[in-house]
Structures are given as structure tokens and as C-alpha cells.
N, C-alpha and C positions, 0 to 999 in steps of 0.2 A: 616583544615576543610574549605570548600568553603562556603561562606555566600550566603544565598538566596537573600540578598539585592544587589548582583551583577546583579540581573534582573531589578533593578530600571532604569528608563530612564537616559541615559547618563553615566551610570557607566562604568568606565575603571579600570580593575583589577590592583592591585599593583604587585610588583615582589619580588623575593627572599623570605625571611621569611614573608613578608607582602602580599604575592600573594593571600591569601584567602579572602581579602576584597578590597573595592574600593579605588584606589589611589585618584580619583576625580570623580565628576559627571558632568564635563563639564565646571566648572567655578572656577578655583583654587583660585583666589583672592576674588571672590564673596563669596565663601564658608568660607574663612578666616574672612572676614568682618562680615558675619552672626554670626559666633561663637563669635567674639569679642563683638558683640552686644547682646550676651546672647541668641541667637536663634539657633535652630537645634540640631543635634546630630552627633556623629561619630561612625561608626560601627567598633568595636574592637573585633569582634567575633572570630578572628583567634587566640586570646590569649588563653593560657592554663588556666584552672580553677581547683583548688583543694579545698577540704573541710576537716576541722579538727573538729571532734565532740568529745564529752565526757566531764565529769565533771571537768577534770584536764586540759582542753585544754589551758586556758589562762595562768595559772601559768606555764605550760610546755613551751609554746611559749615564755613567759617572760624569762625563764631560758636559752633558746637557741639562742635568737635573740637580736638585738640591740634596739628593741622597748620595751616600757613599756606596757605590756599587762594586768597586774594585775588590776582588777577593771575596765577594759575597758567596757564602756557603750554600750549597743546594739545600732546599727545604726551609730556608730562613725568609720569612715574610718581611717585606719593607714597604713603606709608603714614600712617595716622592712627588715633587711638584716641578712644573715648568713655569718659569717666571718670565715676565717681559723685561726689557732692558731697565725699566724703572722699578723693578721688583714686585710688580703686581702679579698675582697668581692667575695663570692662563689655563693650566691643566693640572689635574690631580689624579693619581692612580695608586693602587696597592697591588703588589704581586709577589711572586715567588719564582726562583730559578730552580730548574731540575737537573742542572749540569749540562743541558743541551740547548735550552731556550728559557726565556723569561716570559711568564704568562701573567698578565695584569688585568684587573677589572677597574672600571670607572663608571661614572654616572650613566644612566640610560640615555642613549643618543649622543654621548660625548666622544665615542671612540673615533668617529670619522675625522673630526677636527684634530684630535691628538695624532692620529696616524698620518694625516696630511702634513702636520708640522714635522714629525719624525722623518717622513720621506724626503722633505726638503733639506734635512740635515745629514743625509747619508754620505754624500760626497763619495770618497773612495773607500769608505768603511765596509768591512765584510759583515753586513747584517741584512736580515730580511724581516720586514714588518708586515703584519696582516691581521685582520679582524677574524676572530674565531667564535664569535657569539653564537652562530647557528650550531656549533658543535660542542661548546663548553658552557656550562652554567655555574653560577656561584651560589654557595650556601654558607651559612654561618652557624657555628656551634659555639657555646660559651668559651671565649678565649681564643678562637681560631676561625679562619676561613677555610672552606673546602672548594676545590675545583672539581666539578662533577660532569662526566659525559652527559650531554643533554638527554640522550635517549635512555639514560639510567636514573633519571631523577626520581621516578616512582619507586624504584628499588632502593634508592638511597633513603627516601623518606621512610620506608618501612623499617629500615635498619636503624635510622638515627632518631626517630620520633621520641616524644610527641612533637607535633608541629606547632610553632608559634608564629604569629603574623608580624607584619612589618610595623604595626602600631606598637607592639611590645618592644621590638628591637629599637625603634626610634625613641621610645620613652626612656629606655636605659641609656642610650647614647646621649641624649640631651642631659640626663641627670649627671653623667660623668663629664660633661663639658666638652664633648667631642664635636667639632664643627662638621657640617656636610657641605661639600663644595657646590656652589651654585644656589644654595638655599640660605645658608648662614654667611655666605660671602657675596661680594659683588665685584664689578670690574676693577675697583680701586683697592681691593683687599691685598695687603702684604702679609706674609706668614706670621710676622711678629704680633699682629693684631688678634689672631684667633687661636694662639697656642700651638701652632704646628711646630714651634721650636722647642716646646717643653719636652722634658724627659718622660714621655708617655708612649704607650703602644702605638698611638697614631701620630707620633712625632715624625715629620716628613723632611725636616731640615737638619743636616749633619753639620755641626759647627767646626769640625776638624778637617774641612776641605774648602777649596775655593775654586776660582776660575770657572764659574758657571754664570750664565746670564742673570742679572739682577742681584748678584751676590753683594755688591757694594751697598745697596739699600739695606739688605738684611743685616749685614755686619754693622753698619752705622747705627741703625735703630737699636740693635741688640746692645751695642757698647754704650750708647747714650741712655738706653732704657726708657725711651719715651715714644712708644708707638702712637700714631695719630688717633687711633681708635682702639677699643678693647672689647673683647667678647665677655659678656656677662650672662649669668643664669638668672632668669626671672621666675620668681614665685608669684603666680597670678592669683588674683582674687577669684575664688571659686563660686561666688554667689550667683554668677550667670553661667548657664549650661552651654558654654561655647568657648572656643579657642580663638586667638587673634589670627587674622589673615596674614599669611607670609608677605613681608614687604611693608606692613603697616608701620607708620611712624611711631617712634618712641619719644614721649615728651615728658619733661619734669612735671610732677604733680603740682608744684608751686607755680607753674606757668613758665612761659618763655619759648624759645625756639626749639625746634626738633633736636633731640639728642642723638638720634640714630634710627635704626629700623630693626624690626623683629624678623627672625628667620623661621626655624622650625619650632613646633610646639607639640605637646602631647599631654596625656593624663597619666601620671605616675601613681602606682598603687600605694606608695607611702607619702610622697611629696605633694600629691594633688596635681593641679594643672601647672605646667612649667613650660618655659620657652627659652631659646637662646636669642640674644640680641647683640648687635654690634653698635656700640655707642661711642660718642666722642670721649677722648681720653680725659678731658677736664670735667666730665660728669661725676659729681660726688658719688663715691661708692655706697654711701648710706642714704642717698636721696631717694624718696619714693618716686616711682615713675608711673606713667599711664600709657598703655598700648592698646590701640583699637577700642578705646573706651573702658578698658579693664585696668584697675589699679594693680601695681606690681612692686614687689620688693626685690632688691638685688642680692646676688651671691657672687663674689668675685671669682672669675675664671682666669682672666689675664690681669695681672697686677699692673696698674698704671705707673707704678714706681719701680718696675722690675730692675731698672738700672742701678738702684741703690743696693741691690743684693748681688750684683755681678761684679766680679773682679777679673780682669784679663789675666791669662796664664803668662808667667814669665818664661 
């Protein structure tokens, strides 16, 4: 869906799956600094939105996902994952309950598959699931998401401005090590590899619950502390005026086999060009890497030895 906010002064549309909203409004670094200062908003109205209603919605979502939904207070935002039986991430979403329904947003184009899965799992449960993207849009202000009636987006922008583009939003997300589903992950990703278990605002796995599909893999890897791969922040050589293509191989600068792949990348106003990459666990955290021909240094996001710091509760 194309956002009406692309009509704002200076708006330049994004591309690919992000084509429906503004990449920037003419000042990439200025927009980043405004967001860091707690000012403005980001138009995320290209994201898909779904709603789960019915008296059993929270207990039902609790049984299907990695998140603790039972007793979820109205107004409390949470992120959740749906895993395969092997623990691979199949769906990811973030949402809030209002006391009558749980409304969530996910990646552009991802709602249909998520809704199809949820419909198959309804059985005798008193829930109703549907997509509400045509009626509800998503925006982000520093520290929070907003759900906005789509026909009120322009009025929302006037009240919440100044507007910042998706490039600024992505630069700050990458800098804090927050993965994006389908960009920084692949079909083999398990939550432990990308920090979705960490005690962060984007943490999507609650460790004080069980009995969801894929839980055995999550618990085993967490207890042993040896995820097969790990998310790392790359500080890219800025001598070339380009960013690596998503999906490009990451290789050790010293040579050898591919260590992994790069996902999202951006230009940060302080850090310079940065990216997130998913690399093999045994890749030395201090080793220089090369991605798409660009030299890169690592900053640890997911500790390859996390198990050394974890002790089970008695």
C-alpha cells in the first residue's frame, strides 16, 4: 500500500518491500538525530496488520507462540514468534491488546501466510482472525509503536512530526542490534542466533513458559549456550560509497570458506556504514571480514559463548 505521507515535502520513496513509504525526507542524518533526541515519527504504514479477537485469544496465542500472552495487560506491546517443530522461525509479529482484541503488525506481505497458519490452528477455540491492513496503519515514535486509522495518517503526521524516513529508522535499528525478520534471518534461523531471547524491547521468546512448537530446540541451545550461528554488527569500510547487497556472502579477510551472509545495512550518522550479518558460531569475534568486497570489523551482538554466563534456576 502506498502511503499518503509520500506527498509530504522532500519525501523520497523507498524501494523493494519498503517502496510504499518514504526512505527519507531530504535529511538522512538530521532525521536520525531527531529520532535519537526523542522527536518525530516514522511512517511504517506499508507493514501488514492483523487482528485476533475473541475471549480465548490470549490463551490461544500463548499456546502457539514463543511469547507469554496469558494475563497480558491492555496497552502492553509484545513481540512473538511462531516456530517450526525444529525451532526455525516461521513468523514474527509485534502487537498490543486493547482488552477486546490483539492487533499486530508484521513484514509487508507476510500477514497472509501468518493468518493462514493461525486459521489452521483454531480448532474449537473462540477466536476470530483477520487482516486489517486496509483500515489500520503502523507508525513509530521513539520508544513506541502507534496503530493509526489509515484515513487519519495525514492528521497523525501533522500532530506527531517532524517526519523521519525508513533509512533513519533502519540505521538506528541496526546500530542497536535488532534483527529484521526475513532480512537478517533465513529459513534456518532459530531465535537464539539473532538475540530474540535477549532481555531487550524486541525480545520475542519468554523463557518462563513452555509447550509451544519448537520449544525443545530453543531450550536446548539456550542451556548449552552454543547457537550454530550468531548475529554480529559489522562496521564497514567507508572508502567506497556503497552498501553491501542483502544476502551477500561474508568471508574471513584471511581467506577460507564463507562465514555467513549479510542482511540489512545503513549509513549511521555517528558509526558510518554498518550492517547486520549472521555468521557461523566458530567465526572468531575479532577476525576481520569481507562482505561484497567491503572490509568489515565485528562488534558482538550475540555472544557465541552465552552458555558460560547462564545458570539454570533451581
